[in-house]
N, C-alpha and C positions, 0 to 999 in steps of 0.2 A: 406589459405590465410592470408595475414598480419593481416587483421581484427580478423580472427578467432584466430590466435596465440595471439593477443594482448588481446583478452576476455578470452582465457585460462590462460594466464600468471595473469590477474586480480584475477582470481578465486584463483590461486594457492598462490596468495600473500596475501589473506585476512584470516588473522589469526583467525578472529571468526568463520570460516567454520570449518567443521569436517576435521580431518585428512584424511580420505578415500577420501572425495571429493576434497581436495587440492592435494593429491597425485595422483589421477587419472586425474585430469588436468594436471599434470606435465608429467605424463606418455604419455598421447595424445599428447601434444605439441612436446614432444621429438620424436614423430614419424613423424614428419613433413620431406617432402622430400626436402623442400627448407626453412629452418630456417632463419627467419630475424635475423639481428645483434642485434635487441632489446631483440629478444627471447633468443639468447645465452646469453646475458648479464644477463637477468633475471635468467636463469638458474644458471649462475655461483653464484649469490647473493643467491638463494635458495638453493645451495648446502652448504650453511654455517647457514640455517635455525635452529631456537633452537629445532624445533620438529624433532626427529631423523628420523621418517618415511618419512617426508618431504624432508629432506636434502638427505638421502640415494636414493629415488627416482629422485630427481635433479641430483646427480651424474650420475646415469645411463643414465638419459635423455641427460646429457652432452655429453657422449660418442656417443650416437645415432645421436645427432645433429653434432657433429664433423665429422662423418662419412659422414653424407649428404652434409655438406659443402665442405668436400673434394672431394666428387663426382660432386659437381657443381662448382669446380674450386676455391673455396674460401679457398685456402690451408692456408693462415696466420690466418685466425679466426680460422680454426680446430686446427691447432697447438697450438694457445693460450689455448684452451680448454684442450688439451691434456697435455701441460705444467702444468696446474692448477691440473689435476688428478693426474700427476705423483708426484707433491709436497704433495698431500693429502696421497698419497700411502707411500711416505717416512716419512710421519709424522705419520702414522698409528701405534696405541700401541696395538691393540688386533688383534686376528685371523679374527674376523668378518669384522673388518674394512679393513683388508687387502684383504680379498676375495671380499669384495665390490668394492673396487677400481681396483682390477684386473678384475673384471666383467665390470667396467665402461670402462676401457681401451680397453678390447676386443671389447666392443661396437664401439670404434672409429676406431680400425683397422690402427693405425698410424704405419708405419714401424719403427719409431723411437724407438718404445717400444720393438723391436724384441730382443736387447741384455738381457734387464731386464727380459722378458718372458723366454728366453733360462735359464737363471739363475735359475729363479723360478721353472722351470720344474726339476730341479736336486734338490729342497728343500727335507728335511727329511720328511715334512708334505705332505701327500697324498692329502689333502684338497686343499694346496697351488698349489701342481703340477697339480691337476685336473682343477682348475681355470684358472692357466696359459697356460695349453693345450687347454681349450675352448677359451681363449682369443686370440690364434693364428689364429682362423678361417678366419678373414679378412684381414690378414697382408700378403701384396703382395710381398714377397720375395721369391726367387727360393729356398733357404735353408729350407722353411719352411714345405714342403711337404716331405722332407726327415726326418725332426724332427718328423712330425706326425706319420710317418711309425714307425719311431724307438720307439716311445712311445707306439704305438698301440702293437708292437710285444714284447716290452721287460719289460715296466714298471710292477712292481709286484702288483700294486692296481689296481684292478678292475675298479673302478671309474675312475682313469686315463685313462686306455684303453679304456673305454666307451666314455670319453672326446675326445679321439683321434678321434675316429668314428664320432663322433659328429662334430668336426671341420672339417674332411675330407668332411662331406656331404655337405659344403659350397664351396667346391674347385673342380676344373675340374676333372671329375669322371675318365676318360679313364687312367690316370696317376696312378690312386690307384687299379686297377682292380686285379692284381696280389697279391698285398698285403691284400686286402680285401678277396679275395679267401682263402688265407692262413689263416687269422684270423678266418674266419668262419668255416673252417675246423679243425683247430687246437687249438683254444684257450680254456681254461679249463672251463672258464666261460660262462654258458649260458647266461647271460644277455649280454655280449660282442657280442655273435654269433647271439643273436636276433636282436641287435642294426644292425648288417651287413645286416642281412636278411631285416630289414625295409628300409635300405637304397637301397638294390637290387632291392626293389619294384619299384622304379624310372627307374629303368634300364633293367627291366625283359625281355625285347625283344632281348637284346643282346645275340649271342649264348653261349659267355663265361658265361654270369651270369645264363643263363638257364642250363647249363651243371653243374655249381656248385649248384644251387637249387636241381637238381635232386639227386646228391650226398648226400647233407644234408638231402633231404626228406627220403631217404633211410638209412641213417648211423648214423645220430646224436644222441646222447645219451639222449637228452631230447626230449619227446613227444611234448613239445609245439613247441620247435623249428623245428622239423619234421613236424608239422602241419603247421606252418607259412610258411615254405617253399613249402610244397604240394599246400597250397592255392594260391600261386602265379604261379604256374605251371597250373593252371586250365584255 
């Protein structure tokens, strides 16, 4: 409610309170399905707080609030928050700051961020590529699905391929079945295969998934992956 959001914002703004309490208040208000304009304004201000934990949490909450605003039809307000986050990313001077604002933009899921995220997935830094890949999960552009498949199949870093599986888990599953089957049967990294198995758990009733799980349960080189697949077949 508006009153609850106001109460949480007042807690977050009280510099005499502990960092944990302030950050938790920000994280909670950032999860609102219907953020008030006053809440969005407060998050923007808190994203410049002197306390690094407070301002970092506020930046992430700004992304969450922007996504909620867009889904509620408040596109202008959402775009304003994303513009601020883009400016902060451009001004970032450290890797940690870059990763933070990529994550915040990923929370927002604004289609306007797609060119930037595409460029970031080609970075020499695996950490940047991974963060950008995760940030694609809510971007509603048709080209994103193909890009995620490409990253899952071709990126040299395990963390990036896992990030691609993570982002795929937020998107319509049926369009990825063949690519996920290929990944779980052929990827050399057990953590990637394990991630696909965990995603398959949601759709284990599908015949194509069941067939793949049987193959994995019998042939995967990792006992843990074989066990995970076997458990889903019970």
